[in-house]
N, C-alpha and C positions, 0 to 999 in steps of 0.2 A: 236371918232376916235383918235387913238394914232399915234404920229409921231415916227417912229422907230428909228431914230437916237438919238434924245434926250433921249428916253427910254433906248436904249443901253448905252449911256454915263452914265446915272444914275445907272444902274446895275453895270457897271464896276466901277464907283467911289465908290459906296457903298461896293462893295466886296473888293476893294483895301484897303479902310479905315478900314474894319473889320480885314482884314489880318495884317495890320500894327499895329493895336491895340493889336492883339494877340501876335505878336512878341515882341512889347514893354512890354507887360505884362509878357511874358516869361523871358525877360531879367531883368525887374525891380522887379517883384514880382512872382517868381517861385511857391510858394504855392498856390497863388490864381489862377495862370494859370492852375496848376494841378487840383485844385478843379473845376474850370470852365470846362475844357475839359473832366475830368472823370465823372462829372455829367450828361454830354450829352449822355453818353454811360452806364447809370445805374450803375456807380460805377466801372466799368471795368477799369483796369490800362492802359489806351490808352496814357496818357501823357507821359509815360515812352518810348514810341515807336516814339515819335517826334525827328527828327534829331536835333543835336545841331545847335544853331542859329549862322550862319556865313553870311557874305555879299553875297557870291555867291549863296547859297541856298535861301536866301531871294529874291534876284534879279530874280532868275529864277522862283520862286513860284509866286512872284508878276506879272511877265510878263504873265506867263500861266493863272493865275486866271483873269487878266484883259482882256486878248484876249478871253478866253472861256466865261466869263460873258458878254462881250460886244456882241459876237455873239448869245448867248442865249437871250440877251435882244432885239436884232434886230429881231430875229426870232419871239419872243413872240409878238412884235409890229406888224410884218407883218401878222401873223396868226390870231391875235386878230382883226385886221382891215378886213381881208378877211372873217372871220366867223361872224363878227358882222354886216355885211350889210344886 
């Protein structure tokens, strides 16, 4: 049995840490960021479509990712417990 709230917290924390890692990578090492992002899409130039890194975009994306991943984690916990009985 999974506890939904700790699972949701873990989902949100993991997602936020990953997004922060990508933002720092974009600022510190743009070629590595470009290689990492483009390799996920079989070489398509997706990294050029990423908006410039500024604090307003970063904060908005972090809040959205945290909320959506928390809700998803909570729902996974609830449905897992419901269907695993």
